[in-house]
C-alpha positions as CSV (number, residue, x, y, z in Angstrom):
1,M,132.0,71.1,-10.9
2,N,130.5,70.3,-7.5
3,T,129.1,66.9,-6.4
4,L,126.2,66.3,-4.0
5,I,127.6,64.2,-1.2
6,H,125.5,62.6,1.5
7,V,126.9,62.6,5.0
8,E,125.7,61.0,8.2
9,L,126.6,62.7,11.4
10,P,126.7,61.2,14.9
11,A,123.6,62.2,17.0
12,S,125.8,64.4,19.3
13,L,127.1,66.5,16.4
14,G,123.6,66.7,14.8
15,L,122.4,68.2,18.1
16,I,125.3,70.7,18.3
17,A,124.7,71.8,14.7
18,R,120.9,71.7,15.1
19,A,120.8,69.7,11.9
20,D,119.4,66.4,10.7
21,R,121.8,63.5,11.1
22,H,121.8,63.1,7.3
23,V,123.0,66.1,5.5
24,A,123.7,66.8,1.8
25,L,126.7,68.8,0.9
26,S,127.9,70.4,-2.4
27,V,131.6,69.4,-2.6
28,P,134.0,70.3,-5.4
29,A,135.8,67.5,-7.3
30,P,137.9,65.6,-6.5
31,V,135.9,64.6,-3.5
32,T,138.1,64.1,-0.5
33,Q,137.7,63.9,3.3
34,R,139.1,67.4,3.6
35,R,136.7,68.9,1.1
36,I,133.7,67.2,2.7
37,L,134.8,68.5,6.2
38,D,135.4,72.0,4.7
39,A,131.9,72.0,3.2
40,L,130.4,70.7,6.4
41,E,132.1,73.3,8.6
42,A,131.2,76.1,6.1
43,L,127.5,75.1,6.3
44,Y,127.6,74.4,10.1
45,P,130.4,76.7,11.6
46,V,129.5,75.5,15.1
47,L,131.1,72.1,14.2
48,R,134.6,73.7,13.7
49,G,136.9,72.0,16.1
50,T,134.6,69.1,16.9
51,I,135.6,66.7,14.1
52,R,139.2,67.9,13.5
53,D,141.5,70.2,15.3
54,Q,141.1,73.8,14.2
55,S,144.8,74.5,13.9
56,S,146.3,71.2,12.6
57,Q,143.1,70.0,10.8
58,V,143.9,66.5,12.2
59,R,141.0,64.2,12.9
60,R,140.0,64.1,16.6
61,P,140.9,60.8,18.3
62,F,137.4,59.6,19.0
63,I,136.0,60.4,15.5
64,R,136.1,57.9,12.7
65,F,135.2,58.1,9.0
66,F,133.7,55.3,7.0
67,A,132.6,55.0,3.4
68,C,131.6,52.0,1.3
69,K,132.1,49.6,4.3
70,T,135.7,50.8,4.7
71,D,137.3,52.6,7.6
72,L,138.9,55.7,6.1
73,S,140.0,57.2,9.4
74,H,143.7,56.7,8.8
75,E,143.7,57.5,5.0
76,P,145.3,60.8,3.9
77,P,142.7,63.5,4.0
78,D,143.4,64.6,0.4
79,D,143.0,61.2,-1.2
80,P,140.0,60.9,-3.5
81,L,137.1,59.0,-2.0
82,P,135.6,55.8,-3.5
83,P,133.2,56.2,-6.5
84,G,130.1,55.3,-4.4
85,I,130.6,58.4,-2.3
86,C,131.2,60.6,-5.4
87,D,128.1,59.3,-7.3
88,G,125.8,59.6,-4.3
89,T,125.0,56.0,-3.9
90,E,126.9,55.6,-0.6
91,M,127.0,57.9,2.5
92,F,130.1,59.3,4.1
93,L,129.8,58.3,7.7
94,I,131.2,60.3,10.6
95,V,131.2,58.1,13.7
96,A,131.8,59.1,17.2
97,A,133.6,56.3,19.0
98,I,132.6,55.2,22.5
99,A,135.2,54.4,25.1
100,G,135.0,53.3,28.6
101,G,136.6,51.0,31.1
């Protein structure tokens, strides 16, 4: 059974994908980071390689994932996400970090 997941993209990725910053994705259970990113890249193929490396599937260094006020960036990509994401009451946030010096 698929679950409707709400994802917020950084403005830069929304422009690349020519999509709204808020997208709804149909994701199979159990809902994980990997399954969300797989669904996002299937819907917007131009995003392949922008969020995670195409070969290793590892998150890009300046990308972070947040859900339910928690940084999930260093959590295993196949761990189930919090219930708030799975029931649609919370958004899965993809955040582009800013660096400078």
